[in-house]
C-alpha positions as CSV (number, residue, x, y, z in Angstrom):
1,X,-32.6,11.7,-38.3
2,X,-28.9,12.7,-38.2
3,X,-28.3,16.3,-39.4
4,X,-26.7,16.7,-42.8
5,X,-23.6,18.3,-41.1
6,X,-23.3,15.1,-39.0
7,X,-23.5,12.7,-42.0
8,X,-20.9,14.9,-43.9
9,X,-18.7,14.8,-40.9
10,X,-18.9,11.0,-40.5
11,X,-18.2,10.5,-44.1
12,X,-15.2,12.9,-44.0
13,X,-13.7,11.2,-41.0
14,X,-14.0,7.8,-42.6
15,X,-12.2,9.2,-45.7
16,X,-9.4,10.3,-43.5
17,X,-9.3,7.1,-41.7
18,X,-9.1,5.2,-45.0
19,X,-6.3,7.4,-46.3
20,X,-4.4,6.6,-43.2
21,X,-4.0,3.0,-44.5
22,X,-5.1,1.4,-41.3
23,X,-7.7,-0.9,-43.1
24,X,-5.2,-2.2,-45.7
25,X,-3.2,-4.8,-43.8
26,X,-4.5,-8.4,-44.3
27,X,-4.2,-9.1,-40.6
28,X,-6.3,-6.1,-39.7
29,X,-9.1,-7.2,-42.2
30,X,-9.0,-10.8,-40.8
31,X,-9.2,-9.6,-37.2
32,X,-12.3,-7.4,-37.9
33,X,-14.0,-10.3,-39.7
34,X,-13.3,-12.6,-36.7
35,X,-14.6,-10.0,-34.4
36,X,-17.8,-9.6,-36.4
37,X,-18.4,-13.3,-36.5
38,X,-18.0,-13.5,-32.8
39,X,-20.4,-10.7,-32.2
40,X,-22.9,-12.5,-34.2
41,X,-22.5,-15.8,-32.3
42,X,-22.8,-14.0,-29.1
43,X,-25.8,-12.1,-29.9
44,X,-27.8,-14.8,-31.9
45,X,-30.7,-14.7,-29.5
46,X,-31.0,-11.0,-29.7
47,X,-30.8,-11.2,-33.6
48,X,-33.6,-13.8,-33.6
49,X,-35.7,-11.7,-31.3
50,X,-35.5,-8.6,-33.4
51,X,-36.3,-10.6,-36.6
52,X,-39.3,-12.1,-34.9
53,X,-40.6,-8.7,-33.7
54,X,-40.1,-7.2,-37.2
55,X,-41.2,-10.0,-39.5
56,X,-42.5,-12.8,-37.3
57,X,-39.6,-15.1,-38.3
58,X,-39.1,-18.2,-36.2
59,X,-35.6,-19.1,-34.7
60,X,-35.1,-21.8,-37.3
61,X,-35.7,-19.6,-40.4
62,X,-33.7,-16.7,-38.9
63,X,-30.7,-18.9,-38.2
64,X,-30.8,-20.5,-41.6
65,X,-31.3,-17.5,-43.7
66,X,-29.7,-14.6,-41.7
67,X,-27.2,-16.1,-39.2
68,X,-25.6,-19.3,-40.6
69,X,-25.1,-17.9,-44.1
70,X,-23.1,-14.9,-42.6
71,X,-20.9,-17.1,-40.5
72,X,-20.2,-19.4,-43.4
73,X,-19.3,-16.3,-45.7
74,X,-17.0,-14.9,-43.0
75,X,-15.1,-18.3,-42.7
76,X,-14.9,-18.6,-46.5
77,X,-13.5,-15.1,-46.7
78,X,-11.0,-15.4,-44.0
79,X,-9.7,-18.7,-45.4
80,X,-9.3,-17.3,-49.0
81,X,-8.4,-13.7,-48.3
82,X,-4.6,-14.1,-48.6
83,X,-5.0,-15.7,-52.0
84,X,-7.4,-13.1,-53.1
85,X,-5.2,-10.1,-52.2
86,X,-2.1,-11.4,-54.1
87,X,-1.2,-9.7,-57.5
88,X,-2.1,-11.7,-60.5
89,X,0.8,-11.8,-63.0
90,X,-0.2,-11.8,-66.7
91,X,1.9,-12.3,-69.9
92,X,3.6,-9.4,-71.6
93,X,4.2,-8.9,-75.3
94,X,7.8,-9.1,-76.8
95,X,8.1,-5.3,-77.2
96,X,7.8,-5.1,-73.4
97,X,10.9,-7.2,-72.8
98,X,12.3,-7.1,-70.2
99,X,9.1,-6.4,-68.2
100,X,6.4,-7.9,-66.1
101,X,2.8,-7.1,-65.8
102,X,0.3,-7.8,-63.0
103,X,-3.1,-6.9,-61.7
104,X,-3.1,-5.7,-58.1
105,X,-6.5,-5.6,-56.1
106,X,-6.9,-2.4,-54.0
107,X,-9.6,-1.2,-51.6
108,X,-11.7,1.5,-53.1
109,X,-12.4,3.9,-50.1
110,X,-15.6,4.5,-48.2
111,X,-18.5,2.2,-49.1
112,X,-22.2,2.9,-48.6
113,X,-24.4,-0.1,-48.0
114,X,-28.2,0.4,-48.2
115,X,-29.9,-2.7,-47.0
116,X,-33.7,-3.9,-47.2
117,X,-36.2,-4.9,-44.9
118,X,-37.0,-8.5,-46.0
119,X,-33.7,-10.0,-44.7
120,X,-32.7,-7.0,-42.7
121,X,-29.8,-8.5,-40.8
122,X,-28.0,-10.8,-43.4
123,X,-28.5,-8.4,-46.4
124,X,-26.8,-5.6,-44.3
125,X,-23.9,-7.9,-43.1
126,X,-23.2,-9.9,-46.3
127,X,-21.9,-6.9,-48.4
128,X,-20.2,-5.5,-45.4
129,X,-18.0,-8.7,-45.2
130,X,-16.9,-8.0,-48.7
131,X,-16.2,-4.4,-47.9
132,X,-14.0,-5.4,-44.9
133,X,-12.3,-8.1,-46.9
134,X,-11.4,-5.6,-49.7
135,X,-9.9,-3.2,-47.1
136,X,-12.6,-0.5,-47.1
137,X,-14.4,1.6,-44.6
138,X,-18.2,1.4,-44.7
139,X,-21.4,3.2,-43.7
140,X,-24.5,1.1,-43.4
141,X,-28.1,2.5,-43.8
142,X,-30.6,-0.3,-42.7
143,X,-34.2,-0.2,-43.4
144,X,-36.4,1.9,-41.3
145,X,-39.3,-0.7,-41.9
146,X,-37.6,-3.2,-39.6
147,X,-36.7,-0.8,-36.5
148,X,-35.8,-3.6,-34.1
149,X,-33.2,-5.1,-36.4
150,X,-32.0,-1.7,-37.6
151,X,-31.5,-0.7,-33.9
152,X,-29.7,-4.0,-33.1
153,X,-27.4,-3.5,-36.1
154,X,-26.6,-0.1,-34.9
155,X,-25.7,-1.3,-31.3
156,X,-23.7,-4.3,-32.7
157,X,-21.6,-2.3,-35.1
158,X,-21.4,1.2,-33.5
159,X,-20.6,-0.2,-29.9
160,X,-17.9,-2.4,-31.0
161,X,-16.1,-0.8,-34.1
162,X,-14.4,2.5,-34.5
163,X,-16.9,4.9,-36.0
164,X,-14.3,6.1,-38.4
165,X,-14.0,2.6,-39.7
166,X,-17.6,1.4,-40.0
167,X,-20.8,2.8,-38.7
168,X,-24.6,2.2,-39.0
169,X,-26.6,5.3,-39.6
170,X,-30.3,4.7,-38.8
171,X,-33.1,6.9,-40.3
172,X,-35.8,7.3,-42.8
173,X,-35.7,7.8,-46.6
174,X,-34.5,11.3,-46.0
175,X,-31.4,10.0,-44.3
176,X,-30.7,7.9,-47.4
177,X,-31.2,11.0,-49.6
178,X,-28.6,12.8,-47.5
179,X,-26.1,10.0,-47.7
180,X,-26.5,9.7,-51.4
181,X,-25.1,13.4,-51.7
182,X,-21.7,12.2,-50.5
183,X,-19.1,11.0,-53.0
184,X,-18.7,7.4,-51.8
185,X,-16.3,5.2,-53.5
186,X,-19.0,2.6,-54.2
187,X,-22.7,2.2,-53.3
188,X,-24.2,-1.2,-52.6
189,X,-28.0,-1.2,-52.7
190,X,-30.5,-4.0,-52.2
191,X,-34.2,-3.3,-52.8
192,X,-36.8,-2.7,-55.4
193,X,-36.0,-1.7,-59.0
194,X,-38.0,1.6,-58.5
195,X,-35.7,2.7,-55.6
196,X,-32.7,1.3,-57.4
197,X,-33.3,3.7,-60.2
198,X,-33.2,6.6,-57.7
199,X,-29.9,5.4,-56.2
200,X,-28.4,4.9,-59.6
201,X,-29.4,8.4,-60.7
202,X,-27.9,9.9,-57.6
203,X,-24.7,7.9,-58.1
204,X,-24.5,8.9,-61.8
205,X,-24.3,12.5,-60.9
206,X,-21.0,11.9,-59.1
207,X,-19.8,9.0,-61.2
208,X,-19.9,6.6,-58.3
209,X,-20.1,2.9,-59.3
210,X,-23.0,0.9,-58.0
211,X,-24.2,-2.6,-57.3
212,X,-27.8,-3.0,-57.4
213,X,-29.4,-6.2,-56.0
214,X,-33.0,-5.9,-57.1
215,X,-35.5,-8.6,-57.9
216,X,-38.3,-9.3,-60.4
217,X,-40.7,-12.0,-61.3
218,X,-38.7,-15.2,-61.0
219,X,-40.5,-17.9,-62.9
220,X,-40.6,-21.6,-62.0
221,X,-41.0,-24.1,-64.8
222,X,-42.3,-27.5,-63.8
223,X,-41.7,-30.2,-66.5
224,X,-43.5,-33.6,-66.5
225,X,-40.4,-35.6,-66.0
226,X,-40.0,-35.0,-62.1
227,X,-40.7,-36.4,-58.7
228,X,-44.0,-34.6,-58.1
229,X,-44.0,-34.8,-54.2
230,X,-40.5,-33.5,-53.8
231,X,-40.9,-30.8,-56.4
232,X,-44.1,-29.6,-54.6
233,X,-42.2,-29.5,-51.2
234,X,-39.3,-27.5,-52.6
235,X,-41.6,-25.1,-54.4
236,X,-43.7,-24.4,-51.3
237,X,-40.6,-24.0,-49.1
238,X,-39.0,-21.5,-51.5
239,X,-42.1,-19.6,-52.1
240,X,-43.5,-19.2,-48.5
241,X,-40.2,-18.8,-46.8
242,X,-40.3,-15.4,-45.0
243,X,-44.0,-15.4,-46.0
244,X,-43.0,-15.0,-49.6
245,X,-40.9,-11.9,-49.0
246,X,-37.8,-13.0,-50.8
247,X,-36.3,-11.5,-53.9
248,X,-35.4,-15.0,-55.3
249,X,-38.7,-16.6,-54.3
250,X,-40.5,-18.4,-57.2
251,X,-42.9,-15.6,-58.4
252,X,-45.1,-17.7,-60.6
253,X,-45.4,-21.3,-61.9
254,X,-45.3,-22.5,-65.5
255,X,-46.5,-26.1,-65.2
256,X,-46.6,-28.8,-68.0
257,X,-50.4,-29.1,-68.4
258,X,-50.2,-32.9,-68.6
259,X,-49.3,-33.0,-64.8
260,X,-50.7,-29.7,-63.6
261,X,-53.6,-31.2,-61.5
262,X,-51.2,-33.6,-59.8
263,X,-48.7,-30.8,-59.1
264,X,-51.4,-28.5,-57.6
265,X,-52.7,-31.3,-55.4
266,X,-49.1,-32.0,-54.2
267,X,-48.7,-28.3,-53.4
268,X,-51.8,-28.3,-51.3
269,X,-50.6,-31.3,-49.4
270,X,-47.1,-29.7,-48.8
271,X,-48.6,-26.5,-47.5
272,X,-50.7,-28.5,-45.1
273,X,-47.8,-30.6,-44.1
274,X,-45.6,-27.6,-43.5
275,X,-47.9,-25.2,-41.7
276,X,-50.8,-27.3,-40.6
277,X,-54.7,-26.8,-41.2
278,X,-54.4,-23.2,-40.1
279,X,-51.1,-21.5,-41.0
280,X,-52.0,-18.6,-38.8
281,X,-51.3,-20.7,-35.8
282,X,-48.1,-22.2,-37.2
283,X,-44.9,-20.9,-35.3
284,X,-43.1,-21.4,-38.6
285,X,-45.0,-18.9,-40.8
286,X,-44.2,-15.2,-40.8
287,X,-46.2,-12.0,-41.3
288,X,-46.3,-9.3,-43.9
289,X,-43.9,-6.5,-43.0
290,X,-46.5,-3.6,-42.7
291,X,-50.0,-2.4,-43.5
292,X,-49.0,-0.8,-46.8
293,X,-47.6,-4.2,-48.2
294,X,-50.5,-6.1,-46.7
295,X,-53.0,-4.0,-48.6
296,X,-51.0,-4.1,-51.7
297,X,-51.0,-7.9,-51.7
298,X,-54.6,-8.2,-50.5
299,X,-55.5,-6.2,-53.8
300,X,-53.9,-8.9,-55.8
301,X,-56.2,-11.7,-54.5
302,X,-58.9,-12.5,-57.0
303,X,-62.5,-13.5,-56.1
304,X,-62.3,-17.0,-57.7
305,X,-59.6,-19.5,-58.8
306,X,-58.0,-19.7,-55.4
307,X,-57.3,-23.3,-54.9
308,X,-55.7,-23.0,-51.4
309,X,-55.4,-20.1,-49.0
310,X,-56.7,-16.7,-49.6
311,X,-57.4,-16.0,-45.8
312,X,-56.3,-12.5,-44.5
313,X,-56.2,-11.0,-41.1
314,X,-55.7,-7.2,-41.5
315,X,-54.8,-6.5,-37.8
316,X,-52.1,-9.1,-37.9
317,X,-50.8,-8.3,-41.5
318,X,-51.4,-12.0,-42.2
319,X,-52.0,-13.6,-45.5
320,X,-52.2,-17.3,-45.7
321,X,-50.1,-19.3,-48.2
322,X,-52.2,-18.8,-51.4
323,X,-52.1,-20.6,-54.7
324,X,-54.2,-19.2,-57.6
325,X,-55.0,-21.3,-60.8
326,X,-56.1,-20.2,-64.3
327,X,-54.3,-16.9,-64.1
328,X,-54.4,-14.8,-67.3
329,X,-50.8,-13.7,-68.5
330,X,-52.3,-10.2,-68.5
331,X,-53.6,-10.2,-65.0
332,X,-52.5,-7.5,-62.7
333,X,-50.7,-10.1,-60.5
334,X,-48.4,-10.9,-63.5
335,X,-47.2,-7.2,-63.9
336,X,-44.8,-6.7,-61.0
337,X,-42.9,-8.8,-58.5
338,X,-45.5,-10.1,-56.0
339,X,-43.1,-10.3,-53.0
340,X,-45.6,-12.1,-50.8
341,X,-47.2,-15.5,-50.2
342,X,-49.3,-15.6,-53.4
343,X,-48.4,-18.0,-56.1
344,X,-50.1,-17.8,-59.5
345,X,-50.1,-20.9,-61.7
346,X,-50.0,-20.9,-65.6
347,X,-49.5,-23.9,-67.9
348,X,-47.7,-24.8,-71.1
349,X,-47.5,-27.5,-73.7
350,X,-43.9,-27.7,-74.8
351,X,-40.9,-26.2,-73.0
352,X,-40.2,-23.7,-75.9
353,X,-43.5,-22.2,-75.1
354,X,-42.5,-21.6,-71.4
355,X,-39.1,-20.3,-72.5
356,X,-40.7,-17.8,-75.0
357,X,-43.0,-16.6,-72.2
358,X,-40.1,-15.8,-69.9
359,X,-38.1,-14.2,-72.6
360,X,-41.0,-11.7,-73.4
361,X,-40.6,-10.2,-70.0
362,X,-38.0,-8.4,-68.1
363,X,-34.9,-10.5,-67.1
364,X,-35.5,-12.1,-63.7
365,X,-33.1,-12.5,-60.8
366,X,-33.6,-16.3,-60.9
367,X,-35.2,-18.9,-63.1
368,X,-36.1,-22.2,-61.6
369,X,-36.6,-25.5,-63.6
370,X,-37.9,-28.8,-62.3
371,X,-37.0,-31.5,-64.7
372,X,-34.9,-34.6,-64.9
373,X,-34.6,-34.3,-68.6
374,X,-31.0,-33.0,-69.3
375,X,-32.2,-31.7,-72.7
376,X,-34.8,-29.6,-71.2
377,X,-32.2,-28.3,-68.6
378,X,-29.8,-27.3,-71.3
379,X,-32.5,-25.6,-73.2
380,X,-33.6,-23.3,-70.3
381,X,-30.0,-22.5,-69.3
382,X,-28.9,-21.7,-72.8
383,X,-32.0,-20.0,-74.1
384,X,-33.0,-17.7,-71.2
385,X,-31.3,-14.7,-69.5
386,X,-31.4,-14.3,-65.7
387,X,-29.2,-13.6,-62.8
388,X,-29.1,-17.3,-62.0
389,X,-30.8,-20.6,-62.5
390,X,-31.8,-23.2,-60.0
391,X,-32.5,-26.7,-61.3
392,X,-34.7,-29.1,-59.2
393,X,-34.7,-26.7,-56.2
394,X,-35.6,-23.0,-55.3
395,X,-33.6,-20.5,-53.4
396,X,-30.8,-22.8,-52.4
397,X,-28.4,-21.3,-55.1
398,X,-28.1,-18.3,-52.8
399,X,-26.3,-20.3,-50.2
400,X,-23.4,-21.4,-52.6
401,X,-20.8,-18.9,-51.8
402,X,-18.6,-19.9,-54.8
403,X,-21.4,-18.8,-57.1
404,X,-21.7,-15.0,-57.7
405,X,-25.2,-13.7,-56.8
406,X,-26.7,-10.9,-58.7
407,X,-29.1,-9.9,-61.4
408,X,-29.2,-8.6,-64.9
409,X,-31.1,-5.7,-66.5
410,X,-34.2,-4.9,-64.4
411,X,-33.1,-7.4,-61.8
412,X,-29.9,-5.8,-60.8
413,X,-26.3,-4.8,-61.7
414,X,-23.2,-6.5,-60.4
415,X,-22.8,-9.4,-58.0
416,X,-21.5,-10.5,-54.7
417,X,-20.9,-13.6,-52.4
418,X,-17.4,-14.9,-51.7
419,X,-14.7,-13.9,-54.1
420,X,-17.4,-11.9,-56.1
421,X,-17.8,-9.7,-53.0
422,X,-14.1,-9.0,-52.7
423,X,-14.0,-8.2,-56.4
424,X,-17.0,-5.8,-56.2
425,X,-15.4,-3.8,-53.5
426,X,-11.9,-3.8,-55.0
427,X,-10.2,-1.7,-57.7
428,X,-8.0,-4.1,-59.9
429,X,-5.1,-1.8,-60.8
430,X,-3.0,-2.7,-63.8
431,X,0.8,-2.5,-63.4
432,X,3.7,-2.8,-65.8
433,X,7.1,-3.0,-64.4
434,X,10.2,-2.7,-66.6
435,X,13.9,-2.9,-66.2
436,X,16.6,-0.6,-67.3
437,X,19.1,-3.2,-68.3
438,X,18.1,-3.6,-72.0
439,X,17.0,-1.0,-74.5
440,X,17.0,-1.1,-78.3
441,X,16.2,2.6,-78.8
442,X,14.0,1.5,-81.8
443,X,10.9,3.3,-80.3
444,X,12.7,6.6,-79.8
445,X,13.2,9.4,-82.5
446,X,14.6,10.0,-84.8
447,X,12.6,7.3,-86.7
448,X,14.5,7.4,-89.9
449,X,15.3,3.8,-91.0
450,X,13.6,2.2,-87.9
451,X,10.3,1.3,-89.3
452,X,11.6,-1.7,-91.4
453,X,13.0,-3.2,-88.2
454,X,9.9,-2.6,-86.2
455,X,7.9,-4.4,-88.9
456,X,10.6,-7.2,-89.1
457,X,10.8,-7.8,-85.3
458,X,7.3,-7.0,-84.1
459,X,5.1,-7.5,-87.2
């Protein structure tokens, strides 16, 4: 772990670098984004290797969820940056004549990014793209639970960029605690609600704005007006991607009871189609991050009602894709986000019942609905509150860079992606500019006899 004095020195030097104004020119920002993209392209095999060593991810999954999305974000940001940085002119009232008003985006300063272990590469780089685009300096603290990816991030950033501009600081939770003592311009945290509260508490002591990308129990409603086979495939893919360790994975199913048996059978077939008879041998199925989370998830497995899966191999931190039927709403597995390859299934009669069930619980990061009924779609969108909604698919909404991504309440504060990332790391300064060429003197003392004219002219 870096010494406290070293962390303070790094932060102080970044503050000085920011004040110098070097990060502000648009050309500088675009060049750094292009450099970052080229590094990722050049190091794709090393990135994939690190992710495989940490999480058992295959090349396809790593490219899709950790590499491609970053390259697309960088391209989108570079292509739109000149438009984003322009001042936005707004109307002015008559009493301000002659005057113009505009809103000018400006960089905030030195940003702290604390990234998680489940998507350890992309969730460190995605917010960094926004910080660079907005003209800031940045310190990134990757998760110590994925040491290979953390070390690779440190090499990529620290060996190719000025430390005074951006730097990766590796370490344990104690390192994070030391970083949180510094007065950053903004803190961006991705992780669990419990740690998010600690980050927010530390930030509040210094009035530092935060973005918290958390999680929660994202429900998936399955209506009876669907293509059952395609629905099952999309649910299975979204749930068991990264071995279920995704903050926007479907956490549990609410299935219309009239088609429940058919949906469960289709899910069984999809798991078999994707991962074979024995998913342990599949090159496309990952592992649980560590022993602690393996034991936590294993404790959630019931003795009965497992309709598929349930196999565990402790020495490999392996839990097979598992589906559990007849779950009680009060079961321990329904208390907190599962964050693993276990899918509980509940049923409902009418859509209002499913909506009520969701609304009785903390606001999730995502709600999924499978239905071809536009009335049902409107009901769910209108009558629930969540970070986002996915209709007839899972997880894919994360890849739409023009959609802000973030939670609400227990699932997070603030959002990012595309323009939303630029907005998050920018301060929008309000500016009024007036001319000297016209002045009525009505607003200046003495006021005697002027009020009637103010009322007549301005109301």
